[in-house]
Residue, then its C-alpha position, 0 to 999 in steps of 0.5 A: m465189342i461194345d458193352a455197358e462200360t464203353p464211354t460214349t457221347e451224351t446219351p440221347e433222350f428217348p422218345m425223340p421228337r418228329a420233324a416239323g411238317c413230317p408227321f408220317d416219318p419217324p424222328p430224324g434222331l432215330r434215322r441218325i442212330q440207325g445209320r451211325e450206331p444201330i445198337s446204342k444207349v438212350r436215356l428214359w424219363d427215369g434216367s435209366t439207359p436201356w439199349l435202343i435196337t434200330k435195325h430190322a434184322d436185329q429187332r427180329a432176332l432179339l424179339a424171338d430170342p428166349r433170353v429176352s424177357a417181356d416180364v415188366t416186373r423185372e428190375g430195370f425193365p424200361h417202362h414207357s412212363r411212370s404211369a406204365r410202371e405203376r400200372s404194371r403192379q396192378g395187373l399183368t396180361f400175357l404180353s407182359v409175362d414170360n413162358p410158361e405163364h405167357s403160353r398158358l394165357r395166350r393159348m386161351i385166346t388163340a382159337p378165337f383169333t385164327h385166320r378162319r374165324m377172323e375171315a368169318l367176321r368180314p361180313s360183320v365188319q363190312r356191315i358196320v363200315d357201311d352203316l357208319i358211312d351211311a350215317m356220314e352221308a346223311g349228316p352235315r359236312p365236314v365231319d371228323l373222320t376219327t370220331a365218326f368212322a375210324l374209332p367206331v369201326p374197331s370199337l363196334v367190332i371188338c364189342e361184338l366179338l367180346g360181348v361188351p355193350y357198345e353203349d358203354h363205348e365212351y366209358f371205356q374209350v376215355r379210360s383207354r386213352l388214359l392208359v396209352d398216353r405217357a403224359v397222363p399222371a400215374d394216379a389217373a392211369v392207375r385209377a383208369q386201369a382199376e375202373l376198367r378192370d372192375y367194369l370187365d369183372r362185373l361183365v364177366r360175372a354177368k356172362i357166368k350167370e347168363p352166357q351169350d354168343d361172345l368171346l367173354s362168355e366162351l372163356a368164362a364157360d370153357r376156361l374159368s369153370s375148369g379152373q384154367i384161369e381166375q376171374l380177375e385174370l379173365a377181367d385183365l385179359g378182357v381189359f387188354l383185348l378191349i383196349a388193343g382191339h380198338e385203339t391201334t386200329a382206329d389210329m391206323i384207319s385215320l392216319g392211313i386215310l390221311a397218308l393216302l390223301e397226301h399221296p394222291e398217286q397211291l390213292a388213285a392206284l388203290r382206287a383202280a384196284q377196287g375188287d382186287r382183294a390181294a391188291t388191297a391186302r398189299a396196300v394195307e401191309e404197306l401202310l402198316r409198314y410206312l406209318t407204324v402207329t405203335h411208335g413208342g418202341r416195344r420194351r423188353i429186358a435181357a434175362q441173360d447176357i446176349e451178344i449181337a452185331g458186335t454188342t454185348i447186352k448184359a443180363g438186367e439191361g433194358l431193350i427198346f425196339p422202335a418198329d417205326i425206324g425198323n420198318r424204314d430200314a433200307d437193308a430190309f425195304e428198298d426205298p423205305d421212305l417211299l409209300d408204295l402200295g404195290r410193294e410186298a411189305n409183309r415182313h414189317a414189324a408193325f405187329g411185333f415179332g416173336p412169341h409176343q406178336c399181336i394176336g389180333q393182327g388178323l382182325a386188324r387187317i380185315e378191319l383196315q382192308v374193309a375200311y380203306e376199300t369201302l371208304i374210297r369206293r363210296l366217297p370218291g371225292l373224299q378230301l381234307a376240310v382244313d389245311f394240313d398244317r392245322l392237324v394235331f397229331k398225338h405225339t405223347g401216346q404209345v399209339y400215334g395218330v391224328a387227333e381229329l381228321p376233318v373231311t368232306w367229299 
């Protein structure tokens, strides 16, 4: 039995660096830990030593365990960075609290994100994607796919859904990037969060006076007016939905296209399956598994003592769940380091697991399906416009991706 008092070798630092020339793979240090001691301690930026959970089955078991808390205000919570710790004191979302508060807040946006309502958005997503590709075709080449396509697709979609003016996209995108980068100074991140909250609060006030056909107006009319949520809570919820609704999907679009360009046999297979929505959906699930752009590890803390896989996790000890290595677990996926768009990869943890799993995953799937299929169909000669080794990757963010992706066709 392993517990917190068991002497070990030097505790490794987390997060760990990726290997040079292997931008699609998790850090090799995670693979070594997964094979040697899959539940073990790591050292964070503040000197704390939470538990690192690297096996797919253990991650799912603990993320679904009610003894595991998402409450970021608990003493010992393993924050991503100093700025993340400071921001946790400014405002909370339903992802960072436990029941019953979590259920109360999550129920408010469950209906708008049902599969049926997300599928109804597919034509709108298709229109947005086609319009952006039209603009790319009419403009000069090469083009940065990240700024011309990958970022605008989910930004336009989430703006339409929430009722946020897209002309403000630069304002919220700049501040969103500050919130998901652990290298940003704490005061800058706290300021960015406050500015986004103020922006959403002003927008909510406008929706109260003049409701429109959008989610913020719906929440203001149904939840705020009935006293189910306070105005600042709604503003914080809006901030969360706005950030989550574009950052991860944007990085997944650009990194997924890059992975396909670097695996031409898989790109050819996806191109051959055009018109087969089920095949496209399988491809998206596999790319989500293979790339796992949420690479900083989901963070939790034990509310009670827990025994799992021969290890005792004590109440008050932090937990980190790196989904990137969990999704490369050979006990869960055959040949896990192989990108195979034909495999059934729907048990991946790219969207988390348990009660706090991503509520917008249905929307993200539709955006990715439409973006990949349309881009490949309409630009059959798509290729990198620079050497692969000149690309810059976002290693310090909570969301992983490529900073720029120059392409031509």
